[in-house]
NUDRENBA-505875 format. One record per atom (N, C-alpha, C): x, y, z. Coordinates in steps of 0.02 Angstrom, whole numbers, plus 32768, in hexadecimal, padded with zeros to 4 digits. Each point is the difference from the previous one (the first is absolute). Layout:
<rs>
XYZ ...
</rs>
This chain:
<rs>
BEFCDFC46409 801D7FF2804A 7FDD804D8029 800E80367FE1 7FC980357FFF 7FC37FF37FF7 7FE97FC67FE0 7FB4803D7FFA 7FF07FC2803C 80297FB08017 7FB37FE1802B 800D802E8039 803D802B800F 80018032805A 7FE6800B7FDC 7FD680257FE3 7FCD80327FF0 7FCA7FE38003 7FE97FCB7FE9 7FD67FBE800D 7FE57FF88046 803E7FD38015 801B8007804E 7FDD80248043 8035803C7FDA 7FE380258038 7FA280098007 7FED80337FCF 7FC880097FF6 7FB67FB77FF9 801A7FDC7FF7 7FFD7FBC8021 7FE680008060 803480178017 80057FE88033 7FE380448025 7FFB804C800B 7FDB802D7FF5 7FB47FED800A 7FFB80047FD7 7FA27FED7FBE 80007FBD8052 80297FDC800A 7FCB7FB18024 800180198043 80268021802A 8029802F803A 7FB2801C7FFD 7FFA80437FCE 7FBC80318022 7FD27FC67FFC 7FD37FC17FA9 7FDB7FF18021 80017FEF803D 800E7FC9800B 801F7FCA8054 7FE880478055 801B802F7FF0 7FD280338039 7FDD800B7FED 7FDD80217FBC 7FD67FF58004 7FB07FEB8013 801A7FC27FEE 7FE67FB58033 7FFE7FF2803B 802E800E8015 7FF980048039 7FF3803C803B 7FEA80157FE7 7FE8804E8011 7FC3800D7FFD 7FE07FCF7FCF 7FA980137FF2 80007FBA804A 80177FC48007 80157FC8802D 7FEE80238043 803980178010 7FF7802A803A 7FCE8027801B 7FE180437FD6 7FD680137FEB 7FC47FDD8007 7FE67FE07FD2 7FE47FC78042 7FDC7FE58026 80597FFC802A 7FF27FD88042 7FF7803E801C 801580217FFC 7FE4805E802E 7FB07FE37FFB 7FE9802B7FB6 7FB180008023 7FE57FC2801D 802A7FB88004 7FC57FD28020 80167FF58039 802C80348038 802C80048044 7FA4805D8000 7FF5801D7FD5 7FC7803A7FFA 7FDB7FE18005 7FCF7FD67FD1 7FCC7FBE7FFC 7FFA7FE1803B 80357FDA800D 7FEF7FCE8041 7FE88026804B 8020805D7FF0 7FF080278060 7FB8801C7FCC 7FCE80077FEB 7FC980047FE1 7FD07FE4800E 801C7FBD801C 7FC77FB57FD7 80147FE48050 803480438018 80007FE58058 7FCF802C7FF4 7FCA80438011 7FF7802F800D 7FC97FF97FEF 7FF47FDC7FBC 7FBA7FF67FFF 7FD17FC38023 80367FDD802A 7FE77FAF8021 80178021803F 8005802C8005 7FF680038057 7FC780338017 7FD9801E7FAB 7FC580457FFF 7FD67FC8800F 801F7FBC7FE1 7FC47FD77FE7 7FC77FF78036 804E7FD4802F 7FF37FD28043 801B805E8036 7FDE801F8003 801580488044 7FAC7FF18021 800A7FF7802E 7F908004803E 7FFD801F7FC6 7FBA7FFD801A 7FC0801B7FD7 7FD880418015 7FF780327FDD 7FE380328011 7FB6800C7FE4 7FDD8029800C 7FC480257FF3 801F80147FB3 7FCB7FE27FDD 7FDD80037FCA 8014806B7FE8 801E801D7FE4 801980537FF3 7FB780057FDF 7FFA803C801A 7FBF80257FD7 7FDB80107FDC 804D80037FD0 801880197F96 80457FD0800C 80067FD17FEA 80297FC27FE7 800480107FA7 8044802F8024 801D80197FD4 804F7FBD7FC3 7FE67FE27FE7 80387FCF7FDC 8038801D7FFA 801980427FF5 804A80157FF9 80137FF0803E 7FDB7FE98032 8005800A8055 80027FD68030 7FCA7FDF7FD5 7FF87FDA801C 7FE07FA08000 803680047FBD 7FFA7FC27FD7 80217FCC8049 7FCD7FC87FF6 80297FB2804C 7FFF802E8037 7FD6803C8001 7FFF7FF8804E 7FDD7FD0803E 80197FEE8028 7FD57FD6802F 7FCF801E8023 7FBF7FE17FF2 7FE0802E8034 7FC17FAD7FFA 7FBE801C802C 7FE77FDD8023 7F9F800A800F 7FE87FE77FC5 7FB780208001 7FDF7FE2802C 7FA98014800F 7FE97FFA8036 7FB07FFF7FD4 7FD97FBE7FE3 7FC380237FF2 7FB87FBC7FD7 7FFE802A7FDB 7FB77FAB7FDA 80337FFD7FB3 7FDF7FB87FE2 7FFB7FE17FD9 7FAB7FFB7FCE 7FFA803E7FFE 7FAC800A7FCD 800C7FA27FD2 8040800C7FF3 7FCE7FC17FAD 800F80247FD9 800A80237FE5 801680297FCD 803F7FEF7FEF 80197FE67FB2 80437FE07FFF 801C80027FC0 803C7FE47FC6 800E80157FE4 804C7F947FF8 7FE67FF87FC1 802F7FD78011 803D80017FC4 803C7FEE8022 80377FF77FDC 80137FFD7FD1 80167FD77FDD 80097FC47FEE 80637FF6800B 800C7FF3803B 80447FD57FFA 802C7FCB8005 80067FE17FD2 80337FD38018 80257FC88034 7FF980328037 803A7FF7802D 80087FB18018 7FCE7FDC800A 801A7FC38035 7FA47FC57FCB 802A80107FCC 7FB47FE67FCE 7FE580297FD8 7FDB7FE87FE3 7F9F80287FD5 7FE18042806E 8012802A7FDC 7FBE8008802E 800A80577FFD 7FEC800C8038 7FF980668010 7FF880248025 802880358000 80188024802C 7FC9802F8025 7FC27FF7802E 7FDB802F800F 800A803C8026 7FD780157FC2 7FFB805A803A 7FB580287FF3 800A7FF08044 7FC3801B8019 7FEE80318024 7FCC80248015 7FFD80368006 7FE67FF3805C 802580368034 800880048032 7FDC804A8018 7FD1801E801A 7FED7FFE8036 80318029803A 8015801D8007 804C7FFE8047 7FAB80208045 80317FFD8016 7FC3801B805E 7FED804C8004 8040802E7FCB 7FE180508009 7FE380177FB0 7FF27FB07FDD 7FBC801C7FD4 802D80137FAA 803F7FFB8005 801A7FE77FBB 80047FC57FE0 7FE480017FC1 80067FCA7FDA 805580147FE7 80047FAB7FF5 804F80027FF3 80087FB27FF1 802E7FDE7FD8 80067FCF7FCE 80427FBF802D 7FE97FD8800C 80357FCE8029 80057FD37FAD 80337FF1801B 802A7FAF7FDE 7FF97FD58031 7FC47FD58004 7FF77FC7801F 80387FC57FEC 80137FF67FC8 80257FB77FF5 7FE67FF07FD0 800B7FC57FEF 7FF27FC27FC8 7FDF7FE0800C 7FE07FE67FCB 7FB87FD3801F 800D7FD67FA8 80287FA08024 7FDF80017F99 7FCB7FEC7FF4 7FF580067FBB 7FD97FEE7FDB 7FB580017FFC 7FE57FB18027 7FBE7FFA801F 7FF2801C804F 80448057802C 7FC88010800F 7FC180327FF9 801780227FA1 800E80477FF4 7FC1800C801B 7FC07FED8018 7FBC803C7FF7 7FF17FE7804C 80317FE48029 7FE7800A803F 800A80588011 7FB980058031 8011806A800F 801A7FF2802A 801480278010 803F8023803E 7FEE801B8030 7FD97FEC8041 7FCF80368029 80327FFC8039 7FF180298030 803480058043 7FDA804B8022 7FDD7FF5803A 7FDA80408026 8046800E801E 80277FFD800D 804A7FF8801D 80197FF47FE5 804B801B7FE3 80337FD38005 804A80448002 80377FDB7FF8 804780348020 80227FDA7FD6 801B80237FC9 801F7FFD7FC2 8054802C8012 80227FC5801D 804C802B7FEA 801C7FE97FD1 803180297FDE 800F7FF57FB6 804080567FF7 7FF17FFB7FB5 803B804A7FE0 7FC280247FD4 801380428018 7FE080307FC7 80157FED7FAE 7FE27FF87FD1 802D80097FB4 7FD77FFA7FCD 803680117FB2 7FCC801B7FE5 803C7FDB7FCB 7FF07FB47FF0 80257FD97FC1 800180347FCC 80427FDA7FE9 7FE980137FA7 7FFF7FCA7FFE 7FD37FF57FC7 7FD47FBC7FE0 7FF67FFB7F9E 7FF3806F8017 7FCA7FD57FAE 803780137FDB 800D7FD67FCC 802E802F7FBC 7FCB7FE27FB8 801680187FB7 7FCE80067FDD 7FDE7FA57FF2 802B7FD37FFC 7FCE7FBE8003 7FDA7FFF8044 7FFF801E8044 7FCB7FE88006 7FB780027FF3 7FE57FC57FEC 7FA77FFA7FF7 7FE18034802E 7FC680207FF0 7FD2802B801A 7FD77FBE8036 7FEF8022802F 7FDC7FC08046 7FB8800A7FCA 7FF17FA3800C 7FB67FFF7FFD 7FE48007803D 7FC780258000 7FEF7FFD803C 801180018027 7FF17FCF8046 802B80098029 80517FE4801F 801A7FDC7FC8 803F7FF57FEA 8027801B7FCB 803C8002802D 801D803F7FF7 80457FD47FEF 803780347FF6 80437FD87FD3 803C7FF98030 7FFA804F8004 802A802C8028 7FEC802D8048 8012801C801C 7FF680118023 800580567FFF 7FD3800C7FF8 800680637FD7 7FDC8015803E 8010803F8023 7FFD800A804B 7FB780277FED 8024803F7FCF 7FDA80317FF5 7FB27FD57FE9 80057FE87FD7 7FBE7FCF7FAC 7FD57FF38043 803C7FB88041 7FCB7FE6802A 7FE98036802C 80148018800F 7FE480558035 7FC4800C7FDD 7FF8802C7FB6 7FE77FEE7FF9 7FAF7FD37FF3 80117FC77FDC 7FCF7FD57FEE 7FDD7FE8805F 800A80138032 7FFC7FEB8044 7FE68046801B 800280137FE1 7FF58047801F 8016801B8067 804A7FF48002 80297FE6801E 803580548001 8025801A802B 803F801A7FFB 80327FCF7FD8 801F80317FE0 80437FD47FDD 80287FDA8027 7FED7FEC8037 804380008029 7FE07F968002 80607FD07FFE 7FE47FBC800E 802D7FF08049 7FDE7FBB8013 802A7FF98019 800A7FC88007 80447FF38004 80157FAA7FEE 80197FDE8043 7FD17FCD8006 7FE17FCE804F 805E7FDF8004 800480028043 80387FC98032 7FDB7FE38008 7FDB8023801B 7FBE7FBF8021 7FCB802A801E 7FDB7FDC7FF7 7FB380138008 7FDF7FCC8041 7FE2801D8040 7FDB7FD88028 7FBC80398008 7FBD7FB9800A 80277FCC7FF1 80057FE77FC6 80127FAD8002 80237FF37FC4 7FC480087FD7 803080037FB4 7FBE7FFB7FC7 80207FD47FCA 7FD57FE27FE5 80237FB07FCA 802680227FE4 7FF3803E7FD9 803F800A7FCF 804C8018802F 80357FE87FEB 80477FE7801A 803E80347FE5 7FF4802A8045 803280347FDF 803180077FE8 7FF980157FCD 803680147FBB 803E804C8026 80167FF5802C 80218073800F 80107FEE7FD9 804080447FF6 801A80227FE0 807A7FE48027 800C7FEE7FBE 8047800F801C 802080077FDC 8047800A7FF1 803780007FDF 80047FDF7FC4 7FE17FCF800E 80187FC67FBC 7FF480227FB9 7FD98012800E 7FD480147FB3 803280477FDE 803B8026801C 801F80437FF1 80207FDD7FDB 801880177FC7 80417FCA7FE1 804880397FF2 801E7FD6802D 80477FFD8019 80517FD87FD1 7FFD80037FBF 80077FE77FDD 807580148004 8000802E800C 804880148017 802A7FEC8011 80107FB3800A 804B7FE3801C 7FD87FCE7FAD 7FF07FF97FE8 7FFE7FD67FAF 801280357FD1 7FF6803A8003 8011803B7FDE 80537FFA7FF3 800980028057 80588003801A 80147FAC7FD8 7FCF7FF97FF4 803E7F9B801C 800B80027F82 7FE1800B7FF7 7FEF80127FB6 802880497FEC 802F80138036 8015804A7FCC 806B7FE4801E 7FE57FD9803D 803C7FCD801B 80257FC37FB9 7FC27FFD7FFC 80057FCE7FB0 8033801E7FD4 7FDE80218007 8011801B7F94 802D80128013 8030802F8033 8038800A8002 803B7FD08014 7FFC7FC7801B 80107FC27FF9 80007FDB7FB8 7FE47FFB7FCF 7FD780097FB9 803080107FDD 8001805A8022 803080337FE4 805380107FFA 80077FC7802D 80527FFF8020 801F7FD27FE7 7FCF7FCF7FCC 80297FBB7FEB 80007FE87FA8 7FA88034800D 800080197FAF 8045804F7FD9 80108022803F 804080307FE2 80547FC4801F 80087FC68004 80397FDB8045 7FDE7FCD7FA7 7FE37FF77FDF 800C7FD97FD3 800B80287FA5 7FEF80458001 800080287FEA 804B7FEF7FF8 802B80298021 803F801B803A 80417FBF7FC2 7FD97FC0801E 7FFC7FB67FFC 802A80057FAC 7FDD80047FE1 7FE37FD57FC6 8050804D7FCB 7FF980368015 8007801C7FD6 80667FFC8019 7FEB7FDD8032 807580018009 80097FCE7FE3 7FD97FB8800D 80237FC17FC3 7FDD80107FB7 7FF08030800B 7FFC7FF47FC5 8049804B7FD2 801480158039 8030803A7FFD 804C7FD27FFB 7FEF7FC3801F 80267FD37FFE 80197FF47FE5 7FC67FC37FBD 800F7FDA7FE2 800380227FB0 801B80578001 8004802A7FD0 806C7FFB8001 
</rs>
């Protein structure tokens, strides 16, 4: 009976300890969820804020997703970034020469494959959107093929188009052009903390059931003896 008592208390303490750890991890992930949702709310507010003039020297560390408006002309220089957003098609990354003679890039939005070759030229256009430096290039990204690219690589595209390394992703374009704006949203920002929390809570329940089962078998084994 002494041996069973030791096993019982060991199993109980071990089970409660594991349960506490798993519950603690679940609670921590719920706290992380609240933290991440606050960050997403802040990012969403920044994206939708009233637009300001484009800074003279935009900085990725402080100006990412800054809401801006720019005015100028589109001289017809552009790159096509493959983007299966609404079927197969491309994002149009066009050169804009602003009214103060800056050469920047604007992401005008999405066009289907059969509209790829159209040059987008405009004498005067206003783009309202967000400055951004998308992180889309990884070790599996194919190299560009002429004017067709497979990721928005701001420094490399700027070098190819001879512009500042600045990209404004349009929310609206006036007057309207054929590309359909594909603005920045918070939807692409990962927020998996709720799922992680549910995983830890589920494991905690399983741990309790397994611990209870182990203790139950021990009790019945002693009774049989």
